[in-house]
N, C-alpha and C positions, 0 to 999 in steps of 0.2 A: 503492501500500498503505498503510495506517495506520501510523503509529510508537505499539506497542504501550507502553503505560506500566502499572507497577501500578497497581491501585486504591488500595491502601494509602499508597501516597507522599502526604506530605503535600501536596507541590507540586501535583497533582490536584485538591486541593479546594479549592485558594489560586483556581486556574485556574479554575474552574466557578463560583466566587462572584467572581471578580474580570466574568469576562464577563456574569452576570446582573446585575450591577450596570452594569455600562456601557451593556449591549445592551437591559437589561428582557426581557420573558417570551419565554421560548424554548425548545422541545420538546427531547427527550432526542437527537431527532436531529439537531440544528440544533446542537447542544452536540459531538455530535461530528464534524460535518465541520467547525465553524468551531475545534475543538480538536484538529482531525486524528488523533483516536481512534479505536476502536472502539465502537460501541455498547454492546457487552458490561462497557467499562471504566466509558463514563458513567454507565450501571444501577447499578454499583458506588457509584460515586463518590455518586450521587445518595441511596441510599440510607442509606448514613454520614449523610449534609446533613439528610436529613428524619428520619431517626432523631434526629438532635440539634436537631429542631424550628428550623434556618435557611432549609430550603427548604420551598414548599407549593405543592400543583398550581394550575390557576388556568384554569379552562375549557379548551379545546382549538383547536387548530391549525384548524378547519373546513375549508373547501376551499380552493382556490383554489394558488397556488405551492408552499405547506408541506405541501396533502395528501399522504399517502404512501397507497397498496397498503391496504387493509382499516380497521378502528378509527382513527378520528384521532386523533393523539399530543397529548396532553396539554402544557399550557404549563406550565415553572414558573418561579415567581419567588421572588426572598428574601422571608421571612417578616417582614411587617412589622412584628410583638408579641415577634420575637425579640430586640429590642434597640433601645438609643436612643441618640442622639448629640447633644451642647451643643456648639453656635456660636453663638462671642464673636466680635462687634466693637466693636476700641476707636478709636474716633472722637479730634478732638482735643476736643471739647465731648462727647461722648457714649459711652456703654458699650449696645451691643443684647447680649442675650445671646436664642438660641431654642433649641427641643427637638426636636428632629425623630426621627421613626421610621425604620425601615430601607427605607421606599419613599420616604422625599425628601418626608413630609406633615409640615409646622412642627405640630407639637401646644399649645406656649404659646411667648411672645413678651415678652421686659423690655424694656422703655430708660430708661435715665437718667441725665440729663443732666450732665454735669463742667465745671469751671471749664477754660477756656483753658490757665491755668498751673498744672494739677492736678499734685498729688504722687503718683506711677508707682504705688506699692505701695497707696496711697489708691485707686485707681481698680482695681487687681486685687483686692483684700477686698472692692469694693463689687461687681464683677464674682461675686466667686463667693458672694456674697450672691443675686443674681439668678437664677445658676445654681441654687440651690437652692431659690430660690421659684417659677421657670419649669418644673422637676421636679415639686415638691408641684402645680403647677394642672395638667401635663400628668398626673397620677396615677402618674407613673414613679419604680420604686425606683430608689437609686443604684447598688444590685448589677445594674439591667439596662442602666447606661450603657457602653457602648463605648468612648468616649474623647472629650476635650473637644478642638475646637481652636480657634485664634483668631486674626484679624489684628491685623496693629499698621504704621500709615504709617512703612516705614524697612527697612533692610536688616537681616536676622540672619542672622546668623555659622551655616551651618549644621554646622560643626567643632564650635563651644562652644555653641551657642545663646544666645551675646549680642548685644545691640542694639549696632553701631558707631556707628550716630547714628541723632536720628529727629526729624521734622517736628514728634511729636507732643507735644513736650518735652524740656530739658533731665532731668529725674528718671529718663527711660528708658534713658539711655546706660548701656553696660556691663552692664545689670541682664540676667538669664535668665528670663525672664517664663513658661517652660514648668515650670522646677524651682518657682519660686514659687508659681504658680495649683495645681499639681500636687501642693504641699504643703498648698495652702487648701484643695482639693476632695477630695484622696486619691483620684485618679482620675490616666491617661496623660492626658497633654495635648501637640497639637501644637502651633506657635508659625509661623507665617508672614509674608510681606508682605502689604497689602491688595490692594496690583495682581497678586499671585500667587493669591490666592485668589477676586477677582474673575471672571478669569481662568477660574479651573477652576469656578467655579460658571457663566459665562455657556455655558460649552462643554459641561459638563454637563446643563443645563436652558434656558438660555438663548439669545440670539441668534448663540452661536457651536458649536450642536448640528451634526454633518456636518460642520464643518473640519478640513483637516487640518494646519493652520499656521494659528494666530489668533495676535493681539495685542489684549490688554486694556488700553486707555487708561482712567487713574481723574482725573479732573479735580475737584480739590477744592481743600481749603485747601493741598496739596502735588500735585503731579503725578505718578503712578504707573502701572508699565506691566507685564503680565505676558506672557509667552510660551509658548504651548501648541504645542509640535513634537508628530505624529503621537498626541495625547491624553494626551500627558503634559507636567507644568508642565520650562519650561528655567527651572533656577537656576543656571547656572555653576559656576565649580569650590567657590566656596565660598556660594553663596546672594546674591550682590548683582548675578546679572544684571538687564537690564529695568528698570534705572536709568533711566529713561525721561526725568526732567526732568533730569537731571545733563547732561542734552547740552549742551555749550556750543556758544549758538548766535552769541554776539558776544563776541571775547574783552574788549572791554574795557567791556563791559555792568557793572551793577550787583552789587556781592558776594553771594553766594547763601549760604544757612545752612553748607553744605558747606566754603563757605570759597573757593569757585574763584568766576571772574568769569563772569556771563552766560550761568548755566544758561536752560535752557527756562523752569524753574518762576520764574524772575525777571520773567520776563512773561506768563504766560499761567495764572496760577493764581490764586486768587477773592482773595488779598488784594492781589495785584499789578496785577488790573484794577480791583480797588475803587478803590485809589490813583491809576489813571489815568484815572479819573471824575473824582476830587478834589473839592473844596470845592462844586463848580458844583452833586454831586446830594449833597446832605445826605441824600436820600431812600434812594440805593442803600446801604445799609449792610451788606447780607446777599448773600450770592449770588441767593437766591430774590428781592431785590428790584431787583435788577442786570436779570435775565432776565426778570422780570415788564415793566419799563418796555423793555428793548427790544422784548421782544414787542407793547408797544403801541405803539411806533412811535417809540419817543426816538431819535433820530439818533444821539447821543453814546453810549448803549449799542449800539447796533446797529454801531458803529464799531468800537468796543473789542473788541467779541466776534469782527468778523467779522477784525479783525486777529489777532487769536487765533488762529484760524482757519488763517491765512493759515500762521502760523510754525509751527503744531502741522503744519500738510499738510509745508512744509517737512522736520521732524523724521519724519515719518511715510515719505517718500519715504526717506529712508536708512535705516529699517527694512526696507523692504521690497526695495532693492535688496542686501540682507543675508542674508535670511532669507526673502523670497517667498511673503508670506502670501497664504491666499486672503481671509480677514476680519481686517476693526481693525472693532471695538468698540468705542464711543464710551460711558464709563462716568461713574458719578461725579455732584457739583451740577450742573456746567455743561452737563451730556446735555441738562439742560430745554432749553437752548439748541440744540439739535441744528440745526435747521432754519437760524441762523443761521448757527452755526461751520462748519457741513459745505461751503456752496457753495464759500468761498475757499479751506477745507483741499484740496476736491478739483483744485482749480486748483493749488495749488502740489505737489498729487503729484503732477499728471498730467506739470506743468511739470519737475517735478526727478527724479523717478521714471526707471529704463530702461521704454522703452514696453510691452515686454512685462509687466514686475512689475506696474505700473498698470494695466495694461486685463484684468487676471486678477483684482485683489483687490477684494471688496465693503465696502463702509464703510456700518456700522451702527449704531443707535443699541442699548444694550443693553437688555436685556428685563427686570430683576430689582431694578431702582431702588435703595433703600435697604438691602432685605435681600442685595445680590448679596454682598458680605464675609462675614456670619454663615453663608448658605448654604454660600458657598466654604470657609469653617470646616468644616462637617458633612461636604461631600464630599471634603476634606482627610482626614477620619479613616475613610470609607467606602471610601478610596483603599487605604488599611491593612491588607487583606485578613485578615492575618494577626491583627490584635486584632480584627477583626471575630468570628474563628473561635475566636480564646482565649476569648472573653467570651460564649462559646455557653451556653444556660440548661442549668447545673448540675443542675438538679431535673428536666428535663424528659425526656419518654420516649426510652431510648436515650442516656441521655446517659454510662453506664460505657460501653458502644462507643466513643461519641463523644471520650473521655477516652485510652481505649486506644489510638485511633487515633494522637494527639497527638504 
């Protein structure tokens, strides 16, 4: 028996939008089955959302498993033109801004370089300028933007919005970037850790699609991670979960920027690996230099990266024993060295993880490259379906009905 919930209840609209956002095009019958409500309830909700301009028809289910008696059911999708989202990636030496529609299509993308020791507020002002330029390039009015997402390398306290520590620079510590950026742009802003956003992007669009428990590992100037459990990010009690780079692997190791000794990041981050290569490899000044020379056969580069893979694999084994993922996704600059990193990573994982945990996990390379964090920022906004509904087109057909339903 279906659990009947009145169509006028706001939660029903959020549930339908969430389902279409995560599953893509669906028929009314599919929605009724997946939400366990009657088709009449779905029809009422869909009519309200279509009148507000939030849903559109997209062909038909045709034949096959989804076909029903009589005329094939039409497919429903989110209306790409009903709004747009801005995604921002703050890196150590760059700001990347994209504008995407509600069908996840990137409409514009702007990137600017930053000084490594940049001032946080200068970076925020640059991002606000780039966002306006990208919106103009995409021909999107600010009134159609349902929200802004931004990623930063460092833990963000979900209770206060403040950055507790940051690998990006000391000027970010204690800052509340969502408030600052929201004031500059005049738009609602969501800020999260880059590892979380990379994980969300890969699960939504990339190598993590279909995974029940995914771990995303971002290997860059810092080492971050994100956990997606049952399709949702796991942030912990106050937003500092998945600080993968700060697992202690050698209590007598070098001092980390976090104040502890022997964190994983002190051994396998890009600066740490370049330091290991040392003066004998003056040509390897960037991650790209190091990876390129290793792929060309440089023995020292291969050894440094393979050793890094071994250390990462031992740390991943601990994660596998704790959360039992079915997918581990390698992202960040060092993912370009995937073919060198992963054999030793896999060996350490199989050695140190429980046999049934290592046997079922798939280790794979991220598919979204440099865009992962910016796309994850877009996904974070789209996951806030209440914001999507609040920002529906006020001048569209049925706007009065939609306003009355809020």
